[in-house]
C-alpha positions as CSV (number, residue, x, y, z in Angstrom):
1,X,96.9,95.9,39.2
2,X,98.7,92.9,40.7
3,X,96.8,89.7,41.6
4,X,98.4,87.2,44.0
5,X,98.7,83.4,44.0
6,X,96.7,81.1,46.2
7,X,97.8,81.1,49.8
8,X,99.2,84.7,49.8
9,X,97.8,88.2,49.7
10,X,98.4,91.4,47.7
11,X,101.2,92.3,50.0
12,X,103.6,90.0,48.1
13,X,103.8,92.7,45.5
14,X,105.0,95.4,47.9
15,X,108.6,95.4,46.6
16,X,107.5,95.5,43.0
17,X,104.9,98.2,43.7
18,X,107.5,100.4,45.4
19,X,109.8,100.1,42.3
20,X,107.0,101.0,40.0
21,X,105.5,103.7,42.2
22,X,107.3,106.7,40.5
23,X,105.7,105.7,37.2
24,X,102.4,103.9,37.9
25,X,99.8,103.5,40.7
26,X,99.9,100.0,41.9
27,X,96.8,98.1,43.2
28,X,97.5,95.0,45.2
29,X,94.2,93.4,46.3
30,X,93.4,90.4,48.6
31,X,91.4,88.0,46.5
32,X,88.1,86.6,48.0
33,X,89.0,84.2,50.8
34,X,92.5,85.5,51.3
35,X,93.9,88.1,53.7
36,X,91.1,90.5,54.7
37,X,88.6,89.6,52.0
38,X,85.5,87.5,52.6
39,X,85.3,84.3,50.6
40,X,82.9,83.7,47.7
41,X,80.1,81.2,48.0
42,X,81.1,77.5,47.5
43,X,81.4,76.3,43.9
44,X,82.7,79.5,42.4
45,X,84.7,79.7,39.2
46,X,87.6,81.7,37.9
47,X,85.1,83.8,36.1
48,X,83.4,84.6,39.5
49,X,86.8,85.7,41.0
50,X,87.4,87.9,37.9
51,X,84.0,89.5,38.3
52,X,84.8,90.2,42.0
53,X,87.9,92.1,40.9
54,X,85.9,94.1,38.4
55,X,83.5,94.9,41.1
56,X,86.4,96.2,43.2
57,X,87.5,98.4,40.3
58,X,84.0,99.7,39.9
59,X,83.9,100.6,43.6
60,X,87.1,102.7,43.1
61,X,85.8,104.2,39.9
62,X,88.7,102.8,37.9
63,X,87.9,102.1,34.2
64,X,91.1,100.5,32.8
65,X,94.1,98.8,34.3
66,X,97.4,97.1,33.4
67,X,97.1,93.5,34.6
68,X,99.7,91.3,36.2
69,X,99.4,88.2,38.4
70,X,101.4,85.3,39.7
71,X,100.4,81.7,39.4
72,X,96.7,81.6,40.3
73,X,96.7,85.3,40.0
74,X,98.0,85.0,36.5
75,X,95.0,82.9,35.5
76,X,92.6,85.4,37.0
77,X,94.4,88.3,35.3
78,X,94.1,86.5,32.0
79,X,90.4,85.8,32.6
80,X,89.8,89.5,33.2
81,X,91.6,90.4,30.0
82,X,89.6,87.9,28.1
83,X,86.2,88.8,29.5
84,X,86.6,92.5,30.0
85,X,88.7,93.7,27.1
86,X,87.5,97.2,27.5
87,X,89.0,97.3,31.0
88,X,92.4,95.8,30.1
89,X,95.2,98.1,28.9
90,X,97.9,95.3,29.0
91,X,98.5,91.8,30.4
92,X,101.8,90.7,31.9
93,X,101.4,87.6,34.1
94,X,104.2,85.7,35.7
95,X,104.3,81.9,36.1
96,X,101.0,81.3,34.2
97,X,100.2,77.6,34.8
98,X,99.5,75.6,31.6
99,X,99.3,71.8,31.2
100,X,100.6,69.9,28.3
101,X,97.8,67.4,28.3
102,X,94.6,66.3,30.0
103,X,96.5,63.5,31.6
104,X,99.0,65.9,33.2
105,X,96.1,68.1,34.4
106,X,94.5,65.0,36.1
107,X,97.8,63.9,37.6
108,X,98.4,67.2,39.2
109,X,94.9,67.5,40.4
110,X,95.0,64.0,41.9
111,X,98.5,64.2,43.3
112,X,99.2,63.8,47.0
113,X,100.4,67.4,47.1
114,X,97.0,68.5,45.7
115,X,95.1,66.6,48.3
116,X,97.5,67.4,51.2
117,X,100.2,69.7,50.0
118,X,103.6,68.8,51.1
119,X,107.0,70.5,50.6
120,X,109.6,67.9,49.6
121,X,112.6,70.1,48.6
122,X,115.9,68.6,49.5
123,X,114.3,65.5,50.9
124,X,112.5,67.3,53.6
125,X,108.7,67.0,53.9
126,X,106.6,69.7,55.7
127,X,102.9,69.5,55.2
128,X,100.8,72.6,54.4
129,X,98.3,73.4,57.2
130,X,95.1,71.5,56.6
131,X,93.8,71.7,60.2
132,X,94.6,73.6,63.3
133,X,96.4,71.9,66.3
134,X,95.5,72.7,69.9
135,X,99.2,72.9,70.8
136,X,99.9,75.4,68.0
137,X,102.2,73.1,66.1
138,X,100.5,74.0,62.9
139,X,102.1,77.4,63.2
140,X,105.6,75.9,63.5
141,X,104.9,73.7,60.4
142,X,103.9,76.8,58.4
143,X,106.9,78.7,59.6
144,X,109.3,75.9,58.7
145,X,107.7,75.5,55.3
146,X,108.2,79.2,54.6
147,X,111.8,79.1,55.7
148,X,112.6,76.0,53.8
149,X,111.0,77.2,50.6
150,X,112.9,80.5,50.7
151,X,116.2,78.8,51.7
152,X,116.0,76.4,48.7
153,X,115.1,79.3,46.5
154,X,118.2,81.2,47.5
155,X,120.4,78.1,47.0
156,X,118.9,77.8,43.5
157,X,119.8,81.4,42.9
158,X,123.4,80.7,44.0
159,X,123.1,82.6,47.3
160,X,125.0,80.1,49.4
161,X,126.1,80.8,52.9
162,X,124.6,81.0,56.4
163,X,121.8,83.3,55.4
164,X,119.0,81.1,56.6
165,X,120.0,78.5,59.2
166,X,119.7,78.5,62.1
167,X,116.3,80.2,62.0
168,X,117.2,83.0,64.4
169,X,119.9,84.3,61.9
170,X,117.3,85.2,59.3
171,X,118.1,88.6,57.7
172,X,115.4,91.2,58.5
173,X,114.0,91.2,55.0
174,X,113.8,87.4,54.8
175,X,112.3,87.3,58.3
176,X,109.6,89.7,57.1
177,X,108.9,87.4,54.1
178,X,108.6,84.4,56.4
179,X,106.3,86.2,58.8
180,X,104.1,87.4,56.0
181,X,104.0,83.9,54.6
182,X,102.8,82.6,57.9
183,X,100.2,85.4,58.4
184,X,98.9,84.9,54.8
185,X,98.7,81.1,55.3
186,X,96.6,81.6,58.5
187,X,94.1,83.7,56.5
188,X,94.0,81.7,53.3
189,X,90.6,80.0,53.8
190,X,90.1,80.3,50.1
191,X,93.1,78.3,48.9
192,X,91.4,74.9,48.3
193,X,88.3,76.2,46.5
194,X,90.4,78.7,44.5
195,X,92.8,76.0,43.4
196,X,89.9,73.7,42.5
197,X,88.5,76.5,40.3
198,X,91.9,77.1,38.6
199,X,92.4,73.4,37.9
200,X,89.0,73.3,36.3
201,X,89.8,76.2,34.1
202,X,90.9,75.8,30.4
203,X,93.1,78.6,29.2
204,X,93.1,77.2,25.7
205,X,89.4,78.3,25.5
206,X,89.8,81.7,27.2
207,X,93.2,83.2,26.3
208,X,92.5,83.4,22.6
209,X,89.9,86.1,23.5
210,X,92.6,88.4,24.9
211,X,93.0,91.5,22.9
212,X,95.3,93.5,25.1
213,X,99.1,93.6,24.4
214,X,100.4,90.6,26.3
215,X,103.8,89.7,27.7
216,X,104.1,86.3,29.4
217,X,106.9,86.1,32.0
218,X,108.4,82.8,33.3
219,X,111.0,81.9,35.9
220,X,113.4,79.1,35.0
221,X,114.8,77.3,38.0
222,X,114.4,74.1,40.1
223,X,112.2,75.8,42.7
224,X,109.3,76.4,40.4
225,X,106.6,74.1,39.0
226,X,107.3,72.9,35.5
227,X,103.8,73.7,34.3
228,X,104.5,77.4,35.3
229,X,107.6,77.6,33.2
230,X,106.1,77.2,29.7
231,X,106.0,80.1,27.2
232,X,105.4,78.6,23.8
233,X,101.9,77.2,24.5
234,X,100.8,80.5,26.0
235,X,102.1,82.6,23.1
236,X,100.3,80.4,20.7
237,X,97.0,81.0,22.5
238,X,97.4,84.8,22.4
239,X,98.3,85.9,18.9
240,X,101.0,88.7,18.9
241,X,102.0,88.0,22.5
242,X,105.6,87.9,23.6
243,X,107.5,86.0,26.2
244,X,110.4,86.7,28.5
245,X,112.5,84.5,30.8
246,X,114.0,85.2,34.2
247,X,116.9,82.9,34.6
248,X,117.5,81.3,38.0
249,X,114.1,82.4,39.1
250,X,111.8,80.6,41.5
251,X,108.3,80.3,42.9
252,X,109.0,83.4,45.0
253,X,110.1,85.5,42.0
254,X,107.9,88.4,43.0
255,X,110.0,88.7,46.2
256,X,113.5,87.4,45.1
257,X,113.6,89.1,41.7
258,X,111.5,92.2,42.2
259,X,114.1,94.5,40.6
260,X,114.4,92.4,37.5
261,X,110.6,92.2,37.2
262,X,110.3,95.9,37.4
263,X,112.9,96.2,34.6
264,X,110.7,94.0,32.5
265,X,107.3,95.5,33.3
266,X,108.2,99.2,33.1
267,X,109.4,99.3,29.5
268,X,106.5,97.0,28.4
269,X,103.9,99.2,30.0
270,X,105.6,102.3,28.6
271,X,105.6,100.8,25.1
272,X,101.9,100.0,25.4
273,X,101.1,103.5,26.5
274,X,103.1,105.1,23.7
275,X,101.3,103.0,21.1
276,X,97.8,103.6,22.4
């Protein structure tokens, strides 16, 4: 089961799911408040989101799953593994956010980007949609943000060249990514409350409860949050867990490094299966 980050939907795992399809059935849900899912009541917690995922599995009659998630989804996957060990075969999150101190947590929660998220890569600033504009300009801002984030990610990966600009020259696969980003953003009514729930969550209290075999995956690169690039603190919280690094990765690693991710997840899941 794949669990997406705030602002997106389960469709971000489409590439990865196709690569794993010959070996495993992939579930890619829309969390409450994202995509086609109704939001939870105000004031919900990470535990509430995890419970909603379990309710989804119950509805399908699925007893046990291999868990993965990206950013916010990584936190929710970890909470499922901690609270429902009998349902968790393995845990392999990507970009799990972990803070070095209470001060860093407060700084991130109170930063201008947290209050009104802004993309500032390469000196450009494009605000995330916080309100709709009658002239539709919020759609253009969201589109520009998606293009710029993907473009800087590709630059960080060493893919230089006229692959992104001008916008009308976007390759078909990248154009689909940008279109999906815009569509997801328009439906992401749950972003703010979900991020609030995650920022009030303390993995140091919950991850030690995880019993499933665990592999933490991080992406090293300039287009990724530093607090999503830490392995050592996470491995200390889950005894016996392992960590692996994707070099030149980015915030869109699910899209830009799907093949490499599949080559990490597949042998890990097979190893867990063979030892169970």
